C-alpha positions in Angstrom: -10.4 -9.9 16.4 -10.7 -11.2 12.8 -10.3 -15.0 12.2 -10.2 -15.1 8.3 -6.4 -14.0 6.8 -8.5 -11.0 5.1 -9.5 -10.0 8.3 -5.8 -9.9 9.5 -4.5 -8.8 6.5 -7.1 -5.8 7.1 -6.1 -5.3 10.4 -2.4 -4.6 9.2 -3.1 -2.5 6.4 -5.5 -0.3 9.0 -2.5 -0.2 11.5 0.0 1.3 8.2 -3.1 3.7 7.7 -3.3 4.8 10.9 0.5 5.4 10.9 0.3 7.4 7.6 -2.4 9.1 8.9 -0.7 10.1 12.0 2.6 11.0 9.9 0.5 13.9 7.8 -1.0 15.0 10.6 2.2 15.6 12.4 3.7 16.6 9.4 1.0 19.2 8.8 2.3 21.4 12.1 5.6 21.5 10.7 5.7 21.8 7.0 2.6 21.8 5.1 3.9 20.9 1.7 5.6 18.0 3.7 2.6 17.2 4.4 0.9 17.2 0.9 4.0 15.0 -0.3 3.7 12.4 2.1 -0.1 12.3 1.3 0.4 12.2 -2.5 3.3 9.6 -2.2 2.2 7.1 -0.6 -1.8 7.2 -0.8 -2.3 5.4 -3.9 -0.7 2.5 -3.3 -1.5 2.1 0.2 -5.4 3.0 -0.3 -6.1 1.0 -2.7 -4.3 -1.8 -0.9 -7.0 -1.1 1.7 -9.8 -0.7 -0.5 -9.5 -4.7 -1.8 -8.5 -6.2 1.6 -11.0 -4.3 2.9 -13.8 -5.6 0.9 -12.5 -9.2 0.9 -12.5 -9.1 4.2 -15.9 -7.7 4.6 -16.7 -10.4 2.3 -15.4 -13.4 4.4 -16.0 -12.2 7.9 -18.6 -12.8 10.1 -20.8 -10.7 12.1 -19.2 -8.9 14.8 -15.0 -9.5 13.3 -16.3 -7.3 10.4 -15.5 -4.1 12.3 -11.9 -3.6 11.3 -12.2 -4.3 7.5 -15.2 -2.2 7.7 -12.9 0.7 9.4 -10.0 -0.4 7.1 -12.8 0.3 3.9 -13.5 3.4 5.6 -10.5 4.9 6.1 -9.2 3.8 2.7 -12.2 5.7 1.1 -10.9 9.1 3.2 -7.5 8.8 2.4 -8.6 8.3 -1.4 -10.6 11.0 -1.2 -7.9 13.5 0.3 -5.4 12.4 -1.9 -7.8 13.2 -5.1 -8.6 16.7 -3.4 -5.0 17.2 -3.0 -4.1 16.7 -6.1 -6.7 18.2 -8.7 -8.1 20.6 -6.1 -4.9 21.7 -4.5 -3.9 25.1 -6.7 -0.5 27.5 -5.5 -2.2 30.5 -6.0 -3.2 31.1 -9.6 
């Protein structure tokens, strides 16, 4: 478990990112455009905060406690990449 405030904030953001990913995966099977909307609506803010808090957590935590901030940083990076792929790479058939 993280010891610093940045590590604990990173853990909270990690939980929120995991909820967002689970919600988007569920929405893919129900309504694909709804899943895209969820990703486009929540990712820019949550992933940006996750990147900032993840970097601060990695810089301030000790060796074993860096796992959670690194995981938060990785998940934020993946979500930003997915966001940019959907935003600039998805076409509705043209």
